[in-house]
C-alpha positions as CSV (number, residue, x, y, z in Angstrom):
1,M,-44.7,31.8,73.4
2,K,-41.2,32.6,72.0
3,V,-38.7,33.8,74.7
4,K,-36.5,36.6,73.5
5,S,-32.8,36.2,74.4
6,L,-31.9,39.8,73.7
7,D,-34.9,41.6,75.1
8,K,-32.9,44.7,76.3
9,N,-30.5,47.0,74.4
10,W,-27.6,46.3,76.7
11,K,-27.9,42.6,76.1
12,E,-27.4,43.2,72.3
13,F,-24.2,45.1,73.1
14,L,-23.0,42.4,75.6
15,Y,-23.9,39.6,73.3
16,A,-21.9,41.1,70.5
17,F,-19.0,41.5,72.9
18,S,-18.9,37.7,73.6
19,G,-16.6,36.8,70.8
20,F,-14.2,39.7,71.5
21,G,-11.6,37.7,73.6
22,P,-11.1,34.7,71.3
23,N,-11.3,37.0,68.2
24,F,-8.8,39.4,69.7
25,L,-6.3,36.6,70.4
26,M,-6.9,35.0,67.0
27,V,-6.2,38.4,65.3
28,L,-3.1,38.7,67.5
29,M,-2.0,35.3,66.3
30,G,-2.7,36.2,62.7
31,A,-0.7,39.4,63.0
32,F,2.4,38.2,64.9
33,F,2.5,34.4,65.2
34,T,4.4,33.3,62.1
35,D,6.7,36.4,62.1
36,A,7.5,35.8,65.8
37,L,8.6,32.3,65.0
38,N,10.5,33.3,61.8
39,P,11.3,37.0,62.0
40,T,13.0,37.2,58.6
41,A,10.8,40.2,57.4
42,L,11.1,42.1,60.7
43,D,13.4,44.9,61.5
44,A,16.6,44.1,63.5
45,G,15.9,43.7,67.2
46,S,12.2,43.8,66.8
47,L,10.2,42.9,69.9
48,Q,7.6,41.4,67.6
49,A,9.8,38.3,67.4
50,I,10.2,35.8,70.2
51,M,14.0,36.1,69.8
52,H,15.2,38.1,66.8
53,P,16.7,37.0,64.4
54,V,16.3,33.3,65.4
55,C,14.0,31.1,63.3
56,F,12.3,28.5,65.6
57,I,10.7,26.5,62.8
58,L,11.7,24.8,59.6
59,P,10.9,27.5,57.0
60,A,10.5,24.9,54.2
61,I,8.1,22.6,56.1
62,F,6.2,24.9,58.5
63,P,4.3,26.9,55.9
64,I,2.9,23.6,54.5
65,L,1.9,22.1,57.8
66,Y,0.5,25.5,59.0
67,A,-1.5,25.8,55.8
68,I,-2.9,22.2,56.3
69,A,-3.9,23.3,59.9
70,K,-5.7,26.3,58.5
71,V,-7.5,24.2,55.9
72,F,-8.4,21.7,58.6
73,D,-9.8,24.6,60.5
74,G,-12.1,25.4,57.6
75,I,-13.1,21.8,56.8
76,I,-14.1,20.9,60.4
77,D,-16.5,23.9,60.3
78,I,-19.0,21.8,58.4
79,P,-19.4,18.8,60.8
80,F,-19.1,21.1,63.7
81,A,-21.8,23.4,62.3
82,Y,-24.0,20.3,61.8
83,I,-23.4,19.2,65.4
84,T,-24.4,22.6,66.9
85,D,-27.3,23.0,64.5
86,T,-28.8,19.6,65.4
87,L,-27.7,19.2,69.0
88,S,-30.6,18.7,71.5
89,T,-29.8,18.7,75.2
90,K,-31.5,19.9,78.3
91,W,-28.9,22.7,78.4
92,G,-29.8,23.8,74.8
93,R,-28.3,23.7,71.4
94,R,-25.4,26.2,71.3
95,R,-24.3,26.5,74.9
96,P,-22.9,23.0,75.5
97,A,-20.4,23.3,72.6
98,I,-19.1,26.6,74.0
99,A,-18.9,25.2,77.6
100,V,-17.0,22.1,76.5
101,C,-14.5,23.7,74.1
102,T,-13.4,26.9,76.1
103,L,-10.8,25.3,78.3
104,P,-9.0,23.2,75.6
105,M,-9.1,26.3,73.4
106,I,-7.2,28.3,76.0
107,V,-4.6,25.6,76.8
108,S,-3.8,24.8,73.2
109,F,-3.4,28.5,72.3
110,V,-0.8,28.9,75.1
111,C,1.1,25.8,74.1
112,A,1.3,26.9,70.4
113,W,3.3,30.0,71.5
114,I,5.9,27.9,73.4
115,P,8.6,26.4,71.1
116,I,9.7,23.7,73.5
117,G,12.7,22.6,71.4
118,G,14.7,25.8,72.0
119,A,16.5,28.1,69.6
120,D,19.0,25.8,68.0
121,E,18.6,24.8,64.3
122,S,18.5,21.2,65.4
123,A,15.3,21.9,67.4
124,Q,13.4,23.4,64.4
125,L,11.8,20.1,63.5
126,I,10.6,19.5,67.1
127,N,9.2,23.0,67.3
128,T,7.5,22.7,64.0
129,I,5.6,19.5,64.9
130,W,4.8,20.7,68.4
131,I,3.5,24.1,67.3
132,C,1.4,22.7,64.4
133,F,-0.1,20.1,66.6
134,W,-1.3,22.6,69.1
135,C,-2.5,24.9,66.3
136,L,-4.7,22.0,65.1
137,V,-6.3,21.7,68.6
138,F,-6.7,25.4,69.0
139,F,-8.3,25.9,65.6
140,A,-10.7,23.0,66.2
141,T,-11.9,24.2,69.7
142,Y,-11.9,27.9,68.6
143,T,-14.0,26.9,65.6
144,M,-16.6,25.0,67.7
145,C,-17.0,27.9,70.1
146,L,-17.3,30.6,67.5
147,I,-19.6,28.5,65.2
148,A,-22.0,28.0,68.1
149,F,-21.8,31.7,68.9
150,Y,-22.4,32.8,65.3
151,G,-25.0,30.1,64.6
152,S,-27.1,31.5,67.5
153,L,-27.2,35.0,65.8
154,S,-30.2,34.1,63.6
155,T,-32.3,32.9,66.6
156,V,-31.4,35.3,69.4
157,C,-32.3,38.3,67.2
158,S,-36.0,38.8,66.7
159,D,-35.8,40.7,63.3
160,E,-33.5,42.1,60.6
161,S,-33.2,45.4,62.4
162,Q,-31.9,43.8,65.6
163,R,-29.7,41.5,63.6
164,L,-28.1,44.4,61.8
165,R,-27.5,46.2,65.1
166,V,-25.8,43.2,66.7
167,S,-23.7,42.7,63.6
168,G,-22.8,46.4,63.8
169,Y,-21.8,46.0,67.4
170,K,-19.8,42.9,66.7
171,S,-18.1,44.8,63.9
172,F,-17.2,47.5,66.4
173,F,-15.6,45.0,68.7
174,D,-13.8,43.4,65.7
175,T,-12.5,46.9,64.9
176,I,-11.3,47.4,68.5
177,S,-9.4,44.1,68.2
178,Y,-7.7,45.2,65.1
179,C,-7.1,48.7,66.6
180,I,-5.3,47.2,69.6
181,V,-3.4,44.5,67.7
182,Y,-2.1,46.6,64.8
183,G,-1.9,50.0,66.4
184,L,-1.3,49.7,70.1
185,V,0.5,46.4,70.5
186,P,3.6,47.4,68.6
187,L,3.6,50.7,70.7
188,L,3.2,48.8,74.0
189,L,5.9,46.3,73.1
190,D,8.4,49.1,72.6
191,A,7.2,51.1,75.6
192,F,7.4,48.2,78.1
193,E,10.2,46.4,76.3
194,V,8.4,43.1,76.3
195,H,8.5,40.5,73.6
196,I,5.3,39.4,71.8
197,D,5.0,36.0,73.4
198,K,5.0,37.4,76.9
199,F,2.4,40.0,75.9
200,V,0.2,37.2,74.5
201,F,0.3,35.3,77.8
202,F,-0.8,38.4,79.6
203,C,-3.9,38.7,77.4
204,I,-5.0,35.0,77.8
205,P,-7.8,35.8,80.4
206,L,-9.7,37.7,77.6
207,M,-10.6,34.3,76.1
208,L,-13.3,34.0,78.9
209,T,-15.6,36.5,77.1
210,I,-16.8,33.6,75.0
211,L,-18.6,32.3,78.2
212,I,-21.1,35.3,78.0
213,P,-23.6,33.5,75.7
214,L,-24.0,30.8,78.3
215,F,-25.9,33.4,80.3
216,L,-27.6,35.3,77.5
217,I,-28.9,32.6,75.1
218,K,-32.3,31.4,76.4
219,E,-32.5,27.8,75.4
220,G,-32.6,24.4,77.0
221,E,-35.0,22.6,79.3
222,K,-36.1,25.8,81.1
223,Y,-37.3,27.5,77.9
224,G,-38.1,24.4,75.8
225,Y,-35.4,22.9,73.7
226,P,-33.9,22.8,71.1
227,E,-35.7,26.0,70.0
228,N,-36.4,29.1,72.1
229,D,-40.1,28.7,71.7
230,G,-40.2,25.1,72.7
231,L,-40.9,23.7,69.3
232,T,-38.7,21.1,67.6
233,A,-37.4,22.4,64.3
234,E,-37.3,20.1,61.3
235,K,-34.1,18.1,61.4
236,I,-32.1,17.7,58.2
237,S,-29.1,15.5,57.5
238,I,-25.6,17.0,57.2
239,F,-25.5,16.2,53.4
240,E,-28.8,18.0,52.9
241,S,-27.6,20.9,54.9
242,V,-24.4,21.3,52.9
243,K,-26.4,20.8,49.7
244,I,-28.9,23.5,50.6
245,T,-26.2,25.9,51.7
246,F,-24.0,25.7,48.6
247,K,-26.9,25.5,46.1
248,N,-28.2,28.8,47.4
249,V,-27.4,31.1,44.5
250,L,-27.4,34.2,46.5
251,F,-25.0,32.8,49.1
252,R,-22.7,31.2,46.5
253,R,-22.3,34.5,44.6
254,W,-21.4,36.1,47.9
255,L,-18.8,33.3,48.5
256,Y,-16.9,34.1,45.3
257,V,-16.6,37.8,46.3
258,N,-15.7,36.9,49.9
259,C,-13.0,34.5,48.9
260,C,-11.3,37.3,46.8
261,T,-11.7,39.7,49.7
262,F,-10.3,37.2,52.3
263,F,-7.4,36.1,50.1
264,G,-6.1,39.7,49.9
265,L,-7.2,40.6,53.5
266,Q,-5.5,37.6,55.0
267,M,-2.2,38.3,53.2
268,F,-2.4,41.9,54.2
269,L,-3.1,41.2,57.9
270,V,-0.3,38.6,58.3
271,G,2.2,40.8,56.5
272,M,1.1,44.2,57.8
273,N,3.5,44.5,60.6
274,A,6.4,43.3,58.4
275,M,5.4,45.9,55.7
276,I,5.4,48.7,58.3
277,N,8.2,47.6,60.6
278,G,10.5,46.0,58.0
279,G,9.4,47.6,54.7
280,M,9.0,51.1,56.0
281,G,11.4,50.9,59.0
282,F,8.8,52.3,61.4
283,N,9.0,51.8,65.2
284,G,6.1,51.1,67.5
285,A,5.0,54.8,67.8
286,E,5.1,55.3,64.0
287,M,3.2,52.1,63.5
288,A,0.6,53.4,65.9
289,L,0.3,56.6,63.8
290,V,-0.3,54.7,60.5
291,N,-2.8,52.3,62.1
292,T,-4.7,55.1,63.8
293,C,-5.4,56.7,60.4
294,A,-6.6,53.3,59.2
295,F,-8.8,52.2,62.2
296,A,-9.8,55.4,64.0
297,P,-12.4,56.4,61.3
298,V,-13.9,52.9,61.0
299,P,-17.0,53.4,63.2
300,I,-17.9,56.6,61.4
301,M,-17.2,54.9,58.1
302,L,-19.6,52.1,59.2
303,Y,-22.3,54.7,59.8
304,L,-21.7,56.2,56.3
305,F,-21.6,52.6,54.9
306,N,-25.1,51.9,56.2
307,K,-26.4,55.3,54.9
308,L,-25.0,54.6,51.4
309,K,-26.2,51.0,51.6
310,A,-29.7,52.2,52.3
311,K,-29.6,54.3,49.1
312,K,-27.5,52.3,46.7
313,G,-27.7,48.7,48.1
314,I,-25.1,46.5,49.6
315,R,-23.5,45.5,46.3
316,F,-22.5,48.9,45.1
317,T,-21.4,49.9,48.6
318,Y,-19.2,46.8,49.1
319,Q,-17.7,47.3,45.7
320,T,-16.6,50.8,46.7
321,C,-15.0,49.3,49.8
322,L,-13.0,46.8,47.7
323,I,-11.8,49.5,45.3
324,A,-10.8,51.8,48.2
325,F,-8.9,49.1,49.8
326,A,-7.1,48.2,46.6
327,V,-6.0,51.9,46.3
328,A,-5.0,52.1,50.0
329,I,-2.9,48.9,50.0
330,M,-0.6,50.4,47.4
331,S,0.5,53.0,49.9
332,F,2.6,50.3,51.7
333,F,4.7,50.0,48.5
334,F,5.1,53.7,47.8
335,A,5.8,54.5,51.4
336,S,8.5,51.8,51.7
337,T,12.2,52.6,52.2
338,Y,12.7,51.0,48.8
339,V,10.8,53.8,47.1
340,T,11.2,56.7,49.5
341,G,14.7,56.1,50.7
342,G,13.5,56.5,54.3
343,N,12.2,60.1,54.0
344,K,9.9,60.1,57.1
345,I,7.7,63.0,56.2
346,L,7.0,61.5,52.8
347,Q,6.3,58.1,54.4
348,Y,4.0,59.6,56.9
349,A,2.0,61.5,54.2
350,I,1.6,58.5,51.9
351,S,0.8,55.9,54.6
352,C,-1.6,58.1,56.6
353,I,-3.6,59.1,53.5
354,G,-3.6,55.4,52.4
355,G,-4.8,54.5,55.9
356,V,-7.8,56.9,55.8
357,I,-8.8,55.7,52.4
358,G,-8.6,52.0,53.5
359,S,-10.7,52.7,56.6
360,W,-13.7,52.9,54.3
361,G,-13.6,49.2,53.6
362,I,-12.2,47.8,56.9
363,G,-15.4,48.0,58.9
364,A,-17.4,46.5,56.0
365,F,-15.0,43.6,55.8
366,F,-15.9,42.8,59.5
367,M,-19.6,43.3,59.3
368,V,-20.9,42.0,55.9
369,P,-19.5,38.4,56.1
370,Y,-21.7,37.9,59.2
371,H,-24.7,39.9,58.2
372,I,-25.3,38.2,54.8
373,P,-25.2,34.5,56.1
374,A,-27.3,35.5,59.1
375,Q,-29.9,37.2,56.9
376,I,-30.1,34.3,54.5
377,S,-30.4,31.6,57.2
378,S,-32.9,33.6,59.2
379,V,-35.3,34.0,56.3
380,E,-34.8,30.4,55.3
381,E,-35.7,29.2,58.8
382,R,-38.8,31.4,58.9
383,L,-40.1,30.1,55.6
384,T,-39.1,26.4,55.7
385,G,-38.7,25.6,59.4
386,K,-35.2,24.3,58.7
387,N,-32.7,25.8,61.1
388,H,-29.1,25.2,60.0
389,S,-27.8,28.7,60.3
390,A,-24.4,27.6,61.6
391,M,-23.8,25.8,58.2
392,Y,-23.8,29.1,56.4
393,F,-21.0,30.4,58.7
394,A,-19.3,27.1,58.2
395,A,-19.4,27.4,54.5
396,N,-18.0,30.9,54.8
397,A,-15.3,29.6,57.1
398,V,-14.2,26.6,55.0
399,T,-13.8,28.6,51.8
400,T,-12.0,31.5,53.5
401,S,-9.8,29.1,55.4
402,I,-8.6,27.5,52.2
403,V,-7.8,30.8,50.5
404,G,-6.4,32.2,53.7
405,A,-4.1,29.2,54.1
406,I,-2.9,29.7,50.5
407,S,-2.3,33.4,50.9
408,G,-1.2,33.8,54.5
409,S,0.8,30.6,54.8
410,L,1.9,29.1,51.5
411,V,2.5,32.4,49.7
412,Y,3.5,34.9,52.4
413,E,5.6,32.5,54.5
414,N,7.7,31.8,51.4
415,I,8.0,35.2,49.7
416,K,9.0,36.8,53.0
417,N,12.3,34.9,52.9
418,L,13.2,36.5,49.5
419,F,15.5,39.5,49.2
420,I,16.5,41.9,46.4
421,S,19.1,44.7,46.1
422,K,19.3,47.8,44.0
423,E,23.0,47.3,43.7
424,A,22.9,43.7,42.5
425,S,20.6,41.6,40.3
426,G,18.7,38.4,41.2
427,I,16.8,37.2,44.2
428,E,18.3,35.6,47.3
429,Y,16.6,33.3,49.8
430,A,17.7,33.8,53.4
431,V,16.6,33.0,57.0
432,G,18.0,34.3,60.2
433,K,19.8,31.8,62.5
434,I,21.8,31.4,65.6
435,T,25.2,29.7,65.3
436,D,26.8,27.0,67.5
437,T,28.7,29.8,69.3
438,G,25.5,31.6,70.1
439,E,26.0,34.4,67.5
440,K,22.8,35.7,66.0
441,I,22.9,36.3,62.2
442,S,20.0,38.1,60.5
443,A,18.5,37.2,57.1
444,E,19.6,40.6,55.8
445,M,23.2,39.9,56.7
446,I,23.1,36.5,54.9
447,A,21.4,38.0,51.8
448,A,23.8,41.0,51.7
449,E,26.8,38.6,51.8
450,A,25.3,36.6,49.0
451,F,24.7,39.7,46.9
452,G,28.2,41.1,47.8
453,V,26.7,44.4,48.9
454,S,26.1,46.3,52.2
455,E,23.2,45.2,54.4
456,A,21.6,48.7,54.0
457,S,21.1,48.1,50.3
458,V,19.1,44.8,50.8
459,F,15.3,44.9,50.7
460,N,12.7,42.2,51.6
461,L,10.9,41.3,48.4
462,G,7.8,39.9,50.2
463,T,6.9,43.2,51.8
464,L,7.2,44.9,48.4
465,V,5.0,42.5,46.4
466,I,2.2,42.0,48.9
467,P,0.5,45.3,48.0
468,F,0.3,44.3,44.3
469,I,-1.2,40.9,45.1
470,V,-3.8,42.3,47.4
471,C,-4.7,45.1,45.0
472,I,-5.3,42.6,42.1
473,V,-7.6,40.3,44.1
474,C,-9.6,43.2,45.5
475,I,-10.3,44.5,42.0
476,L,-11.2,40.9,41.0
477,G,-13.6,40.8,43.9
478,A,-15.2,44.1,42.9
479,I,-15.8,42.6,39.4
480,L,-17.3,39.4,40.7
481,A,-19.6,41.4,42.9
482,M,-21.5,42.5,39.8
483,K,-23.3,39.1,40.1
484,M,-24.5,39.8,43.6
485,P,-28.0,41.1,44.2
486,K,-28.4,44.8,44.9
487,D,-29.3,44.0,48.5
488,Y,-30.1,41.0,50.8
489,T,-33.5,42.0,52.0
490,P,-35.9,39.3,53.4
491,V,-38.1,39.7,50.3
492,L,-35.3,39.2,47.9
493,V,-33.9,36.2,49.8
494,A,-37.3,34.7,50.0
495,A,-37.8,35.1,46.2
496,E,-34.5,33.3,45.6
497,L,-35.4,30.4,47.9
498,K,-38.8,30.1,46.1
499,K,-36.8,29.5,42.9
500,F,-35.2,26.5,44.6
501,D,-38.4,25.3,46.1
502,S,-41.6,26.4,44.5
503,S,-43.7,25.1,47.4
504,I,-42.4,27.9,49.8
505,D,-44.8,30.5,50.8
506,V,-43.0,33.9,50.7
507,T,-45.7,36.0,52.3
508,A,-44.2,35.6,55.8
509,A,-41.1,37.4,54.6
510,S,-43.1,40.2,53.1
511,E,-45.1,40.7,56.2
512,T,-41.9,40.8,58.4
513,V,-40.4,43.6,56.3
514,T,-43.3,45.9,57.0
515,E,-43.1,45.2,60.7
516,E,-39.3,45.8,61.1
517,K,-38.0,49.2,62.1
518,K,-34.9,50.4,60.2
519,G,-33.9,53.1,62.7
520,E,-30.2,53.9,63.4
521,I,-28.8,55.1,66.6
522,I,-26.4,58.0,65.7
523,F,-25.2,58.7,69.2
524,V,-24.1,55.0,69.5
525,Q,-22.0,55.4,66.3
526,I,-20.4,58.5,67.6
527,G,-19.7,56.8,70.9
528,L,-18.1,53.8,69.2
529,S,-15.9,56.2,67.1
530,V,-14.6,57.7,70.3
531,L,-13.9,54.4,71.9
532,S,-12.2,52.7,68.9
533,G,-10.4,55.6,67.3
534,F,-9.5,57.9,70.2
535,I,-8.1,55.1,72.4
536,F,-4.8,55.4,70.5
537,G,-4.4,59.0,71.6
538,F,-5.0,58.4,75.2
539,I,-2.5,55.6,75.5
540,W,0.0,57.3,73.1
541,L,-0.1,60.5,75.1
542,A,0.6,58.8,78.4
543,I,3.6,57.0,77.0
544,L,4.8,60.2,75.3
545,L,4.6,62.2,78.5
546,R,6.5,59.5,80.4
547,S,9.2,59.6,77.7
548,V,9.5,63.5,77.8
549,K,9.9,63.4,81.6
550,E,12.5,60.7,81.4
551,L,14.5,62.7,78.8
552,T,14.1,66.2,80.3
553,G,13.2,65.6,83.9
554,K,10.3,68.1,83.5
555,G,6.5,67.8,83.7
556,K,3.8,66.2,85.9
557,T,2.8,63.2,83.8
558,T,-0.5,62.2,85.4
559,L,-1.9,65.7,85.8
560,T,-0.9,66.7,82.3
561,W,-2.4,63.6,80.8
562,L,-5.7,64.1,82.7
563,L,-6.1,67.8,81.8
564,S,-5.1,67.2,78.1
565,S,-7.5,64.2,77.8
566,L,-10.5,65.7,79.5
567,I,-10.5,69.4,78.9
568,P,-11.0,70.7,75.3
569,F,-8.3,73.2,74.2
570,A,-6.2,72.5,77.3
571,S,-3.9,70.7,74.8
572,V,-3.0,74.0,73.3
573,Y,-1.0,74.9,76.4
574,F,0.4,71.5,77.2
575,T,1.4,70.7,73.6
576,V,3.4,73.9,73.5
577,K,5.0,73.1,76.9
578,L,5.9,69.6,75.7
579,Y,7.5,71.1,72.6
580,D,9.5,73.7,74.6
581,S,10.9,71.0,76.9
582,L,11.9,68.8,74.0
583,A,13.3,71.7,71.9
584,S,15.4,72.9,74.9
585,E,16.8,69.4,75.3
586,C,17.4,69.0,71.6
587,E,19.4,72.3,71.5
588,K,21.6,71.1,74.4
589,R,22.5,68.0,72.4
590,G,22.9,69.9,69.1
591,I,19.8,68.3,67.5
592,K,17.4,70.3,65.4
593,P,13.9,69.9,66.7
594,I,10.9,69.3,64.4
595,G,8.2,72.0,64.3
596,N,7.7,75.3,66.1
597,K,5.3,76.8,68.6
598,A,3.0,78.3,66.0
599,L,2.6,74.9,64.3
600,Y,1.6,73.2,67.5
601,V,-0.8,75.9,68.4
602,I,-2.5,75.7,65.0
603,L,-2.7,71.9,65.2
604,S,-4.1,71.9,68.8
605,V,-6.8,74.4,67.8
606,L,-7.8,72.4,64.8
607,F,-8.0,69.2,66.9
608,P,-9.4,70.5,70.2
609,I,-10.2,67.1,71.7
610,L,-6.7,66.0,72.5
611,P,-5.2,63.5,72.6
612,I,-7.0,62.9,69.2
613,N,-4.4,65.2,67.5
614,V,-2.3,62.4,66.1
615,I,-0.3,64.8,63.9
616,A,1.0,66.8,66.9
617,L,1.7,63.6,68.7
618,A,3.6,62.2,65.8
619,L,5.8,65.3,65.5
620,L,6.5,65.3,69.3
621,Q,7.2,61.6,69.1
622,S,9.7,62.3,66.3
623,N,11.6,64.7,68.6
624,V,11.5,62.1,71.4
625,N,12.9,59.5,69.0
626,R,15.7,61.8,68.0
627,L,16.8,62.3,71.6
628,Y,16.6,58.6,72.3
629,N,18.7,57.8,69.2
630,A,21.2,60.5,70.3
631,D,21.6,58.6,73.6
């Protein structure tokens, strides 16, 4: 009798949480790592750099070696997937890989963030070799852990309905990761005045969430191994596994679309902070505002995505996500200081509207790449007895790693060193450095001197062209999606497999569909929305209250935070009180405050569950920033 690993609802949620720690730190690495080492595209004095404006690596060589490391990360997915698909031990199939690779994954991640050679230009080669070596180790061990985790998805879930729920939960945790990394981390860095490398070290214990599957996956000698039900699955060679995977027409058509998506998404993610911090000139609080608009609606958008998918199919729904993201990404260009001249209100409007539009696609980009391979591999195992589910995720990973290495390493890491000026023609290449006397010279200063203009008239070309590149590849992906099937139901997947092997009996898939329940849990979606979206407001409000008390000497920070966060409409009173305190202090210093009492009352009534009212928080934060700048 088959033993169910996820036999309770809470286990589904906990299992989906398993990859949160490693994924969070991988997202953190993707968002900040290369810019921390070479902060050319960041604003002056940014805490997102290890030491602004010092470049710790060789800018001509590092992108190539780092791209090789990313491609290596993808290539090893195939042999690693085969190992975890065919491994047979008394502890099971997936668990040994996770247990063995967790410690080296943590150690290598830490070492990659420590440029041992120092900050001198002479040490750049040492740092480059050291960092790229540890990146190779980290990518390999991270890959093994996650491939084993993802590969178990097709067997720990009993049917498509449960698989879709777990994929949705995992998408939620992915969303939380991106919310924290892109929204809260810049804010926290500014609030606590800590550099990104120190923050990373503080987060290292989160890696241990990957150990959760060791206790949830029911496999091994106790339950019968290598399969949960004690039966030995048909073993296939690595070459046959790769051949079956890439010859699957349904999967291959998805890969074309996913490669376009990932090319644009990877470039967007590695360059996002540079586009907001450097391109728009936003500080941590303003970055939090933009990313709140992009990530807060994601769980609700996922719910709507599933509703639209049920009516129109996954192809049409995913195409709308790609088009929406193509439109949203252009807001980074139109909200840049190059276009707006630094008009904050105009920048807020453009970037926030763009963020909300983009949120329609963000959740789908997290969920669909896991749902489709899991669905295909699960049906294939049911009909053929061949379990090589991890190979589908490996194929996903190897292709996206290659395009990600091209877009996020080779392309981005080179174009971010290019500068233009409205007052002079041409393009200049510049990288920040530290002189023999210890003087720090930013890339903007070097470019401005080469142009013969003021530093204020110099703009980073990379942050300006990224939106156009991402927009183009997203539109291309939407076009290629026309070749995808309308949906990836078990019946459709089974029919495609039968085209490849006419001996397959597809009745098992048909019977399964009638037995599966397609119910959705609305209250879970609402709860996830609160957790992922509103988390910004709670932390932002606490930091804002502390800033107001520091500037004015007024207010009871903890009590105000609790009452505003927990009691609907209490924010009407406290928001006005905050404004009064800030306005009074502004008048003392001859600064014109933003907003008035009536505006804050209206905003607080329209957004009763403060601190969700990000508009009021943004206006109050602007007054706080004015006072700090005056100091």
